[in-house]
N, C-alpha and C positions, 0 to 999 in steps of 0.2 A: 487560495484566495487571491494571489497576485494576478491570476489570469481572469478574474471576474471583472464585470463592468465596474469602473471606478465609483459610480454612484452607489452601487450595491455594497462595495467594500467600505466606502465612507459611512454608510448607514450602519453596517454591522460593527465597525470599529467604534463608532460613536456610542452605540448601545452597550458594547462590551466595556469601554472605558468609563462610561457614566455609571455602570454597575459597580465599579471599583471604588466609587466615592472620591474624596479629595486626595489626589495623589500627586507626588512631585518626583518622578523617577529621574535618576541621573543617567541611566542607560537602559536601552531596550533592544532585544534581539527578537525578530519575528521569523519563524520558519513557515514557509508557505509553498504549496504546490504552485507551479507556474513561475517560480522565482528564477528559474534558469533562463527565462527570456528577459534580456536586459531592460526592455521598455516596461514590462510588467513589474519587474523588481523595483525600478526607479519610481513608478507610480505609487506602489505601496510604501516605499520609504518616504516619499514626499508627504503622503497622507499621515504617516506616523509622526513625522517631524512637525507637521502642522498641529496635530493633536497633542503632542508632547513637547512643547517649546522648551528649549534648553537641554533636552536629553540627547545623549549620543545614541544614534540609531543604526542598526544594521539589519538587512533582510537577506536571508539565505533560503535555499531550497529546504523543504522539511526533512529530507533525508540527511542533511548535514547535522541536524540535531541528534540523530541516532549515534553518530560517531562521538559527538561531544558528550552525550549522556553516558556513553560507555567509557569515557575518560581517554579517548584516543584522538590524536591529531592526524593520524594516517590510518587508512584501512578501507574496507568496503562495507557499506551499509546496504542491506537487502530488506526491503519492506514488502511483505506479502499480506494483504488484507483484502479490502474491497478491490483495490487495484494492486499493481506490482511494479516496482521500480528498484534499480540498483544504482548506487552512487559511490564513487571512489575519490579519495583524496590522498595525494602523496605527501611525503614529509616536507617537501619544498612548496606545498600549497597548490600544486596543479590539481585540477578537478576533471571528472568525466562522469557521464550518466548514460545508462542504458535502460530502455523500457520507459514506463510511465507515460505511455501514449494515450491513456484513457480507455474506458471500457468499450467504446465503439470501434477503436482502431487496433487495440492490442491488449496489453496487460495479461498476457499468457501466464498461467500459473496462479492467478488471483482467484478470489472467491467468485467474482462474476464469471470469469472464464470457466471455472469448474462447474458452475451451474449450467452455463451454456452447453458445455460438453455433455453433461448428464442429460439435458433435455434432448440434444441431438441423438444421443444413444437410444434413449427411450423411444423417440419418434422413428428412428431407423428400425428398431426391433418390431414396432407395430407395422410399418410399411412392408417389411420383409417377412412378416408372419412368424417371427421368432418367438420362442417362449418368453413370457414376461419374467423378469427377475425381481429381486427384493428392491432394487433401485427404482424400478417402474412404479411399483405400488407406493413406495415412500414418497417419491416426487409428486405423483398425482395427488396423494393425500395432503401433502404439505401445501400444494397450490390450490387445494379445494376443487380439483378437476375430476370429473367422472371418466373421461376418456382423453385420447390424444388430442382431438380437436379442441376440446375445452382447455387442455393444457396450453396449447398454442395461444389461444385467446387470452388466457389469464396471464401468461408471461408477457405478452405484448402490452398488456394493460399496466405493467409495472414500469414506470418511467424513471425511477431512481435506481442507480447502480447498487445502493445499499440493500434494496429489496431483493435484488438478484443474489447478492453475496450471502445474504442470510440463509438462502436455500441450499448453499453448498454443504451444510451440515449433513444433509441426507446421504451424500456420497460417502462421508466418513462413517455415518451410522450403519450403512449397509455393506461396508467393505469386507466384513467377515463372511458375508453370504453371497455377495455378487462380484464375480470376477471383473465385470465391467467397471464397477466402482474402484476396484484396486488398480486397474489399468489407468483410469483417469488420474488417480493420485500420483502414480509413477510418472505420467506424462507432465503433470503439473510440476513435480520436483525437477524433472529434466528441463522444463521451460525456464524455471527460476535459475537453474544452474547456468543456462545459456546466456542469461543477462549478467550474471555475477562473475563467472570465471574469466571472461575476456578482460575484465577490469583489472585483473592481476598483473597485466602488463604495466600498469601505472604504480602499483604498490604491492608489496608482499605482506602487508598487514592482514590481520584476521578479517574474516567475513562476519559481520555482526548481524545476526538474524533478528528481525523486528516485525511487527504487524500482528494483528489479532489472529489471522489465519495460521501463519507459520508457527507462532508461539503457543497456540492452543490446540493444535492438531498433531499429536505425536507421530502419526503415520507419515504425514507430510514432512515433518522435521527430520525424521529418521531417513526417509528417502532422499531428501535434499542433502543431508550430510554425506550419504553414500555417493551421491552424484558429483559432489565437488571434492571428494577426497583425492589427494591428501591435504588439501587446503585446510587451514585451521578455522574452525567455526566457533563462535560464542553466542550465547543468547543475551539479548538486551535485558538487563535486570532492573534498570531504572526507567521511569517514564521519560519520553522524549523531551518533555518540558524542562527537565533537569539540564539538558543540553543547551537550551535557550538561556537559562540562568548562567551557565558557565561562560557562554559566548558573550553575554551581556557584561559579565564581570571583567572579561578580557578587554572590553572597550575602555575600561577605566584605568587600566594598567599603563 
C-alpha cells in the first residue's frame, strides 16, 4: 500500500478506519508492501498520523510483521504467495531484503511465477509437438481454453496478479502424474532458497516460512526445506497481524 498513489491510499484508509467506528488508538503499526522505499513509508506514516491524531505510529515493510508474529526480533522472513520476498533483521536492528520486485519483474518461486512457468511449458510442448501431459489438460481446463492459442489470449486477459497465482494449484494437483509439474515445483523451491539463504550473512536466526503458497503446498515446503538445509526453518503459526499488534505495543513501552 505504501507504494500506491497517495490519493488511493487515503481513500482506502479512510474507508477502513470509518468502518471501525469511534476509535481512539494510542499506537498503530502498519505493515505495507513498498515501505522499504523511504518516501513511500513517510507518505503512509503521514496519512496515518493525520487520520489517528495523538497516536504513536510506525510503518514497516509487511515482511517485518512475520518475524514479529513469530515472536522473533532477529531472523529471516520468507513470504511466498502471490509474490515472493525475503526479509532479514539482525539482533542489532540491521535490515535487508531480497526479492519482492513484483510480478512483472521477478517474484521467482511465487504463485504467479509458477503459473507463468506452467504456461510456458504447455506452450513449448505444443510448439515442439511433444505429447501433452496432465498439466496441459488441467491448465487449459482451468483457464477455460480449448487450445494453446486460446490459453494465450485468456492469460493475457488476466490483469491482476492474484488471478495468475490462483492457477498455480494445477501444478501441484498434477505433480504426481506430470514430471514437468514436479520440476517446476523444485525450481520454485530453489528460487525461494536463492533469496533467503544469502540473508543469513546478516543473521543466523531461523527462516520463518509464511505466505499462502508456501504454507499450503506441502511439496513446495518440503522442497524448500531441503534446499536451505541445514538452516533452521519454522512455519508462521500466527497471522501476520499479530506482529503489527506486538510492534504497536512496543511503541508504548
